[in-house]
N, C-alpha and C positions, 0 to 999 in steps of 0.2 A: 390646319388639320391636326388633330391629335393622332400621333402615330402609335403603332403597336409597341408593347413592351417586349414581347418575345415572339419569334417566328421560327417555325420548323418548315423547311422547304425542301424540294426535290425528294419527297418522301411518299409513302403510301399511308394515307390517313383512312382508317376504317372508322366510320362514324356510327354505325347501327341506325342511321336515320334513313327510313325508306325513301324519303324525298331526294336524298343525295347520299347514297351508300358509301362513296369514297371520294377522296380528293387528293391532290398532290402537294398541298401546302396548307398550313394553318397558322393563324395569327391570334395572339392573346393581348388584351389590354385590361389592366386591373384584374378582376376575377372573372372576366367573360371572354368567350370566343368572339372575335370581331370580324374574322374573315376566313373563308375556305376557298382553296383553289389558287393557282399560281398568279393569275391576273389580279384577282381581288386582294391577295396578300401583298403583292408588289405595290399596290396603290396605298397601303397603310404602313409600309416599311420606310422608316426614316433613319437619319444618321445615328440616332441613339437606340434604335431597335436592336436587341440582341438576336442574332441569327444563329441557329444551331442546326446540326445535321442529325439524321436518324433514319433508319431504313423503314420503320413502321411506327405509326402513332395510333394508339388505342385510347378509348375512354379509360380513365383510371380504374384499376381493379378494385373491387370491393369484396371483402371476406365476410361471408354471411354467418360464420360460426368460428369464433376465435376466443382465446383466453389470454389476452394481451398482458394484464397485470401479473398474472401468475407466471407466464413465460418470462417476462422481464425480471420478476423476483428471482426465479431460478437462474437466469443468466448472470445475475449479480452474486449468486451463491454457488451451490453445487449444480452444475449443468452437465448432465450425462448424455443428452440427446445426440450429440455428435460423435459419441464413442461407441465401440462395438466390443462386447464381451465382458465377462466378469472381471478378468484381470485388469482390463483398462479402467473399468469402473472403480475398482478398489484402489488402484494407483492414484486416480484423480481425487477420490475421497480422502485418502491419506494425505495427499499434498495440500488439499484445502484445509484439513484439520490442523496440519503442522503450521500453515501460514496464518491461521486464525486461532491461536492458543487461548484467547480470552472469550471466544464465542461460546456461550453456555449450551447451545444446541448446534448440531450440524444438520442443516436442512437444505432441501432442493429436490432434485429428481430427474427423471428422464430415462430410467433404465428400461430395457425391453425384456419382456417375459421369455422370449425365445432363447435367451442365453442361460436359462436356469432349468434344471429338470422339473417338469410339470409346471413351469412358469413361476416357481416360487423360490426366491432366494432365501438364504438362511442367516440367522443372527450371528452365528459363529464367525463368519467371514468379516462382518463389521466389528465384532468384539476384538478381533485380532489387530485391527488398526486404530479403532477408537474405543478403548475399554472404559474411559472415564467420563464420557459425556453422552447424553442421549443423541441418537441419530434417527432421523425421520426423512425418508426419501420416497416420494410418490413415484409410481411407475409412469411410463410414457403415455399411457392412455388415461391416467389419473383415476383408475378404478382399484388401485391397491397401493400398499406402502411396504417398504422394506425397513425394518427397525432392528436395533441391536438390543442386547440384554438390558442395558441401562435404561433404554426407553420403555421397555416392557415393565421394568421395576418401578419407574416413575409413575406409570399408569396403573400399577397393581394388577397387571394381567398375568395370570398363571393358569395351571391346568384346570382350576376350578371356575375360572371366569366363563360365564355363558356367552355364546355367540349373540350379537344383536339381531334383531328381527330382519334387518336389511343388509346383513353382511356376515362375514365368517372370519374367525381366527384360525389360520393354518396351524395344524397340530401334528406332532409326531404320532404315527399310527399305533405305536406300541406304548409310549409313556403318556401320551396326551398333552405333553408340554408344548407351549407355543414355540414355533420354529423360527419366527421372524418375519412372516408375511401376514399382513392384514388386508382383507378383501372388503371392498365397497364400504358399507356403513361402519365397519370396524375401523377402517382407516380414517373416514371422515370424522367420526366421533372422537377418535384419538386426537386428530388435528385440532378440532374445535376446543377440546377440553385441556390439552396439555402443551401443545406447541405454542411458544410465545407469539402473540399477534404482532405483525409489523406495524410500526407507527405510520401515520398518514404521510409523513415525508418520505418514508420508505416506499409506500405504494406509488406516490407521485414519481419518484425516480424510476421505479420499475416500469411505469407507463411510458415515461420518456424514452427509456432504453428500447422498449418494445416498439414504440412508434417509429423510432429511427430505423429499426430493422425492417419493419413493414413498409415504410416509405421507400427503402432501398430496393424493394421488390416490386415497386410500381403500384402499391396499394394506397389508395387515398381515403378509404373509409372502411368501416367494419361494424359488425354486430358482436358485442361482447356477450358471450353465452353464459356468463356466471357472474353477475354483478351483486356483490354484497354491500351492505351499508358502508363498509370501510372503503371499498374500491369506488363506490359511487361518489363518496366525498372527495376522493383523490381526483377522479375525472372532473368533477365540477370545479375544483380548485384550479386545475390546469386550464380548463375551458375559460374560466373567468379571467385568467391572466394571459389569454391568447397563446398558450403553449400547446394546446391541443389542436394541431393543424389538420388532423384527420377529422372526418365527420363520423361520429360514433353513436350507435344506438345501443343502449344498455338493456339487456334482458335481466330483469330483477329475479333473483333466485327464489323459487317456490320451495318452502321447507316441507319436505315430504313426511315429516313427523307430525305435521299439524294439518288443520283442515281449513274450511272456508273462512274462519275467523281472521285469517291473515290477509284477506282481500282488501279490507279497509286500510291496513298498514301499507300495502303496496300502492294503493291509491294515494296515500299521504306521501310516500316516497316519490311517486311520479310528480307530485305537486311542487317539488323543489326544482324541477326543470321545465323546459329545456334551458340549459346554460350554454351559451355560445354554440359550439358544434357538438355538444353532448345532449342526447335526448333519452331519458329513462322511460321508454314507452312500450317495452315488451316485457313479457314474463316467461321465464324458462322453467319448464316442468320436465323432470326426469321420469320417464315411464318405466324404464327397466335398466339393466346393467349392460354387460358385454358378453359375447360368446365365449371368450377365452377362459373365463372363470365360471362359466355356466350360470350366469345371472341374467343373460339376455332372455326375455320372456318369449317362450315358444308355445305354439298351439298344441304340439305333440312333444313328448319327452325327448330329452337328449339321448343320443346313442351312447353306448358305453365304450366306444372305440374298438370293440372287438366283434362287432356284428350284431350285438343285442341292444336292448334299450334299458334306460334307467327309469326311475319314477320322478325325475327332476324336470320340471318345465320352466325353470328359471324363476325370476322374481319380478313381480309388478310392484314398483315402488309407490305408485298411487293406484289404489284399487279402482277397477273399472267404473263403478258407480260414482265414486268421488271425483275421478278424472272428468267425467261428463259434467258433474255439477261445477267443478272448478273452471273448466273451459267455458261453460255457459255463463258463469258469473263474471269471469274476466272479460269475455266478449261483450257482455252487457255494460261493463264499465269502460269500454273502448280500448282495452289492451289488445295488442297483438300477442298471440301465444306461440312460443317457440318450444317445440317438444322434441325430446330425445327418444328415439325408438330404434332399437337394434333388431330385436326378434320379430317374427311375424305376428305374434299375439300383441306385442306392444304397438306395432304399426297399425293393426286393426283397431285396437282400443283408442289410439289417437284419432284415427279417422272417425270412429263412432262418436268421440267426444265433440269433434267439430260438427258432425251431423246433428248432435243434440243442440248445440249452440245455434245452428242454422234454423232448426225447427222452432226454437224459442224466440229468436230475434230476427230471423230472415237474413238475406244476404247483406254483406257490407264490404268495405274496402280495408279491413284490418290486416289482411295478408298473412293469416296464420300459416305456419310452416312446420314441417317435420324433418328433423335432421337425422342423418346417418343412413337409415333405411337399408340396413345390410340384408335383411330377409323380408321380402314382401310376397304374399301369395298372389298368383295371377288375377284372381277375382277382385283383389283390392286395387289393382293398378288404375282402372278407369275412375275410381272414386276421387283421385286427386283433382282431376279436371272438373268433375261433377260438383265437388264441394269447394272449389277454388283454393285448395291447399297447395302451397308451393313445396316441391321436393328439394330439400336442402342437402346437396350431395357432397360427401367427402371423398373426392375422386381418387386420392392417393392410395386409399385402402383397397381399391379394386385391382389387386395384383397378387400373384403368387409370391409368398415369402415363407420363412420358417414358421412364423406365428400362425399363418393360415394353414399351412400343410400339416403342422404337428398339433396345434391346439384348437383348431376349428373344424376342418374337414372330417376328421374321424368321429367327431361328436355330433355332427349334423347329419351325416349320411349322404349318399349319392344324390338322392332326389332333391333334398333341400339345398344341397350345395350348389346345384345348378341355378338356383333362384337368387343368388347373391348380387347385390348392387345392380339392379335392373335399370340402368340409366336409359338405354335405347328403348326399352319397352315403356318406360314412363313417358318419353317423348312421343312414342307411337300412339299412346293413349291420351295425348293432349295435355300432359302435365307441364306446368311451367317449372323450369329448373333454375335453382341458384346454386352457388358453390361456396364452400368454406373449408378452411384447412383443419380446424380443430387444433391449431398450433397452441401449445407445444407438443400435442400428441403426435403429430407428424409435421413435416416441413411446412413452413408458411409460404413457400415459393409457388405462386400461381402457375408459372410455366411448367414446373415439375408435375403439379397436380393435373394440369390440362393435358400434358403428354400421357399420363396414365389413363385419363379419360378417353384419349384417342387410340392408344395402343394396347391398353390393359396389360402392360408390362412395366417393370422397374426401369426407369430411365438410365440407370447405371449398368443395366444388363440387357441392352437392346439385342434383339434377335432371339430372345427366349420365347417359349410358348406363351401366347397370351392367355390371360385368365378370363374365360367365358367371352371369347372374342365377339360373339354376336351382340353383346351389350355395349360395344364401343360406340363412341359419339364421333361425328365428323368435327373437324377443327372449328368451323364457324360456330356450331352449336355450343361447343365447349367454351370457347372464348367469350361468346355472348353470355353464357350462364355466369361466368366469373366477373362480368362487367355489368351489363344491363340487368341480368337476372338477379344478382345480389343487390344492386341498387334498388330494384323493385321491392325486394323484401324489406329493405331499410326505409321504404317510403321516401326515397331520395329521387324524386322524379326529375330533378335537374341534372342528375348524373347518369352514367351509363349510355350517353349519347353525345355526340359532338355535332352541334349545329350553331349557326350564328345566333348569339344571345344566350347560349347555354353556359352554365358555370364551367370554368376552365379547370377541369380535373382530367389529367391525361398522363399516360405513360409512353415514353419513347424507347424503342428497342433498336438494337444495333443490327438486327437481321430481320428480314421480312418473312415471317413464318406463315403468313396468310396470302402468299403470292399465287398459289395454285387455286384453280376454280373449285376443286372438290377436297383436296387434301394438301397439307403444307409440303412445299418442296423440301424443307428441312423441318425437323421436329422442334417443339417449343424450347427445350433446354439447350438447343444450339444457339439461342439468343440470350442477350443480357439486357436488363433495363439500364439505360444510360441517364435518363432524366425522368423525374417524377414531379408533376405540378399539381398542387392542391389549392383550389380556389384562386388560381393565378399566381400562387407563391411557389417558387422552386424549393422543394423540400428534400430532394435528393439529386445529386449530380455525381457521375463518376469522375475520377481525377483525370 
């Protein structure tokens, strides 16, 4: 008899398999699950079988919306995500600049808007610590950048520079001079034209760093929501060399400054894969921006924060008619479409685009999905199930924080504010849920995100008032969304379930947070991932 390579016993195995929802042991051999249950596992346990302990075994988490290369790139450079406040940011930036005197640019990001008046940091603070080199730091949600005077000079941006059509240069209200914050397209265009591009070796190392971090959180696969030709080449090189131990779907970036002529280019890029565990089979379309800088696309205008209304309804980065044509064309070429929608107008436009594709080509199994869904009108909720569109939820955002309280609620107004992140209503209307972190926009930790989905509160401040508590999910639904739901989006039908014969992707936790029949006895962040297995390979183990 060929014995198992690895066994976890005396545990609670949650399988998500209707035929056998749970077991008390699991055995793996090669890249497959070979036994479930104490008796069956004992029969395949031999003298060379590794036996480990763990309170809970789950199918490996899959992140349905993440930016792994960019997160890894920032981790290797200026990483501000784990810091709080302007002073902490400036101290870290200054230390990095001093430690890297030969770096021609200071790049990275992760600053939060809540720590700056109006969400807009100023160039003078950077000038004081890095006066001689350009600084370019994307914010945490990657919808804006903080730059110093040297960077503005390199780009030739001054009071006479017009705003791009898809963004804004923050300016002094009196002098008109740029103040040091670039919004949306102003930041992206700057990055594309002036910031030195990392070499392929740099992107490969960034992905390695990101992969190690994600594996440490129990994540065995993900969908990269912004794959450029450079990051695609890096993924494919790692996959060819068997260094990409996660299964990754690449969402190829739709250039919002162009039209349908790029479809054939995307088809050609897809033709280079799949390579190993990397498949470039999705296309990412940004329908709008974000609420905090008033670029999220709304059906009705933003409030002015003082009880009145403005004439600003946000930005549609791909106009409604073109969006319908694009999704229809991509659907016809067999692409999955991964759409970003924050505002209610963007959500509706994305649903209408899928409806147009369905009308043209009929139903299919491409599993189109819409990410973020911060604001969805009630009449649009049933359309997800009707159209077969997956709701790709970023659960960690569904909590009260300074950014929500100061930069969002006053500008949405009371009625619209009650409609945010409608997870429970989506489930009620039959929508299939997936979950993704949008890391490095927010934490990559699935347990923290799931806790917010369950409690609608910040895990570090338990006991606070929940944010729209009626939209909370039960624990099983939330965990299933981050495992089976995201695996479904990734067309990874071998993952998201543990049964004999399935691929051996799993996460082992030190605490059983799914012991209760309706709610966890302890909350998700009380647990830690102790072991992650991807296709039978141990890719993370605690010391």
